[in-house]
C-alpha positions in Angstrom: 4.1 11.3 2.1 6.8 12.2 -0.5 10.3 11.4 0.0 13.7 12.1 -1.9 14.8 8.9 -3.7 17.6 8.4 -1.7 15.6 8.6 1.5 13.2 6.3 -0.2 15.9 3.7 -1.0 17.3 4.3 2.4 13.9 3.1 4.1 13.9 0.1 1.7 17.3 -0.8 3.1 16.8 -0.6 6.7 13.2 -2.1 6.5 14.8 -5.3 4.7 17.8 -5.2 7.3 15.4 -5.2 10.0 13.5 -8.2 8.5 16.8 -9.9 8.0 17.8 -9.4 11.8 14.7 -10.8 12.9 15.5 -13.9 11.0 18.9 -14.3 12.8 21.3 -12.6 10.3 24.1 -10.4 10.9 23.6 -7.6 8.5 25.8 -5.2 7.3 24.5 -2.3 4.3 27.2 -1.8 1.9 28.5 1.8 0.5 25.2 3.7 -0.8 25.0 3.9 -4.7 28.0 1.7 -5.2 28.0 -0.8 -7.8 26.9 -4.0 -6.4 24.7 -5.7 -3.6 23.2 -3.4 -0.9 23.4 -6.0 1.9 25.9 -8.4 3.0 24.3 -10.8 5.5 26.1 -14.0 7.4 24.8 -16.1 9.8 25.5 -16.6 13.6 28.2 -18.8 13.2 29.4 -17.3 10.0 29.4 -20.5 7.7 26.5 -19.1 5.5 26.9 -15.5 3.9 24.5 -13.8 1.4 24.5 -11.1 -0.9 21.1 -9.3 -1.4 20.1 -6.5 -3.9 17.2 -4.2 -2.4 14.8 -1.8 -4.6 12.7 0.4 -3.0 9.9 2.3 -4.2 7.2 4.7 -2.9 4.7 3.0 -4.4 3.6 0.0 -6.6 5.5 1.3 -9.3 7.8 -0.8 -12.0 11.1 -1.5 -11.0 13.9 0.0 -13.1 16.8 -2.7 -14.1 18.8 -0.8 -16.4 20.0 -1.2 -19.8 21.2 -4.9 -19.4 20.1 -8.0 -17.1 23.9 -8.6 -16.5 23.8 -6.5 -13.6 21.1 -8.5 -11.8 23.4 -10.2 -9.1 23.1 -11.4 -5.8 21.4 -14.2 -3.7 18.5 -12.8 -3.6 16.4 -9.5 -4.4 14.0 -7.6 -2.4 11.6 -5.3 -3.9 9.9 -3.2 -1.0 7.1 -0.8 -2.1 4.8 1.7 -0.4 8.1 2.3 1.9 6.4 5.9 3.1 3.3 3.9 4.1 2.4 2.5 7.3 2.6 -1.1 6.2 5.3 -1.5 3.1 5.4 -4.7 1.3 8.4 -6.6 0.6 8.8 -9.1 -2.3 11.6 -11.8 -2.0 12.9 -13.1 -5.2 15.6 -14.7 -6.7 17.6 -13.1 -9.1 16.8 -15.9 -11.7 13.4 -15.0 -11.4 14.1 -11.2 -11.7 15.4 -12.0 -15.1 12.9 -14.4 -16.1 10.2 -11.8 -15.2 11.8 -8.7 -16.4 10.4 -6.3 -19.4 12.3 -5.6 -22.1 11.3 -1.9 -23.3 12.7 0.1 -26.4 12.1 3.8 -26.9 13.9 5.6 -29.4 16.5 3.1 -30.0 17.5 2.4 -26.3 16.8 -0.5 -24.7 16.0 -0.7 -20.9 14.6 -3.4 -18.6 12.1 -3.3 -16.0 10.3 -5.6 -13.5 6.5 -4.6 -13.9 4.4 -4.6 -10.7 2.4 -7.4 -12.1 5.7 -9.6 -12.1 7.1 -9.0 -8.5 3.6 -8.4 -6.6 2.7 -12.0 -6.3 1.5 -14.3 -3.5 4.7 -16.5 -4.2 6.8 -13.5 -3.7 5.3 -11.5 -1.2 6.6 -11.0 2.7 8.1 -14.8 1.6 11.3 -14.0 3.9 11.2 -17.8 4.7 12.7 -18.1 1.2 15.8 -16.6 2.4 15.8 -18.9 5.6 17.3 -18.2 9.1 20.7 -16.8 9.7 
């Protein structure tokens, strides 16, 4: 099933919100397509807060990171691929890991950064929601 990119993004966002809620976090998606993080989460006692970036993909594709790694922000990154399947996969990463594993591409003088599937699709990241911890 093919989805519009906006709907793919929504599916990945709410899949992530669902998992965070199961961990006890109060989650609030931010304004869609706004610059910045996609989810603000806070613990039950409101003493801990997290900013989470979500990248959703319809299949196991590279994750576009833009023209600079300076935009890699937040406390955690969640890459959700195969969002249209009955079994999406989530990869929980730290922003430092995203930056370290980013691939730099150059085409016709333009630089872009990508997170290749072989970089994020690793056992150490796959479905590792415990990296985020309980809210």
